N, C-alpha and C positions, 0 to 999 in steps of 0.2 A: 284204788282199783285201776286207775289209768296207768300208774307206774308198773303194776304187775302185767297189764296187757302189753305195754311197751316193751318190757323185758322179755316176755314170751315171744313177741313178734321178732325181736332182735335175735333171740336164740334160734328161732325157726329159720330166719334168713341166713344166719351163720352156718347152720346145719346144711341148708340147701347149697350154699356156696362151697362148703367142704365136699359134698357129694358130687357137684359138678366138676370140681378140681380133680377128684379121684377118677371120674369117668374120662376126663380129658387125657389122662395118662395112657389110656388104652384105645383112644380113637385111632382110626386108620387100620393098618394091617393086623395089629394086635387084637382088635375088636372081635375077630372071628374066634378067638380062643377064650373070651370071657365067659364065665359060667359054663365051662366045658363045651364051648362052641354052640351054646343054646340058640343064639341069634342067627345062626346060619345052618342049623341042623334040619335037614329035609324031613327026617322022621318026626321030629317035634312039630314041624310046620304043617305036615300033611292034614291033620284034622282041621286046622285053621284054614288052610287052602280049600278044603272041601266045603266049609261054611261059606267062604267067599264065592266059590263056584255056584252054590245054591242061590246066593243073593244076586249074582250076576244074571242067572237065568230068569229070576223073577222080575227083575227090573234092570235091563241093560243100561249102564251109565254112559254119560258122555265124558265124564272126568272121574278119575280115581286119584285121591291124594292119600299117601301113606304118611301120617303124622309121626314124626320121630322115626322115619324109615331107615335111618343109618346108612348101611351099604347098599340099599335097594334090593335086598334079597327077596322080599315078598313080591315086589313088582316084577322082578326078573323071572320069578317062578310063574307068575301069571302069563307072561309072554312065552316062556319055554313050554308051558302046557297048552298053549293056544286057547286060553280061557276067555279071550276077549274077541267080541264080534264087532266089526266095523271100526271106525276111527275113534279110539278112546284116548283122551289126553291123560298121560300118566305123570304124576308129580310126586317126587320124593322130597318131603319137607323135613329138614333136619338142621340143627344149629351147627353141626360139625362139618365143616368143609373137608376135613381130612377123611372122614368116613365116606362122604359122597364122592371122593376121588376114585373109590373102588367101583363105581357104577360104570359099566362098560357099554351098555346098550344105549344107543343114541335116541331111542324112542322114549326114554325116561328123562323127563325134565327135572333138573335139580333146583331146589329153591330153599 
């Protein structure tokens, strides 16, 4: 049984590495075109942004961290829509330095 588990874990790790390598090919400027521009499509993001707005009203945060935030699209939309009250620390957390280079607003911390 241990051999089977070891083999399954190795296959899963190889699959993850393959997926990461594929994703790395489109980091940066090309990322905006992946899946038909899904990750930067305002129409697609609007329902999600509405849910975020409701959450912000119910419990105003001191810090917002966008895990896997890529190009910072969601955080930039929060700023553009004036959805934040007071001083809120915004952190875009992503492993891709290339994607984070697209963040233009100095109010968003890259990590």
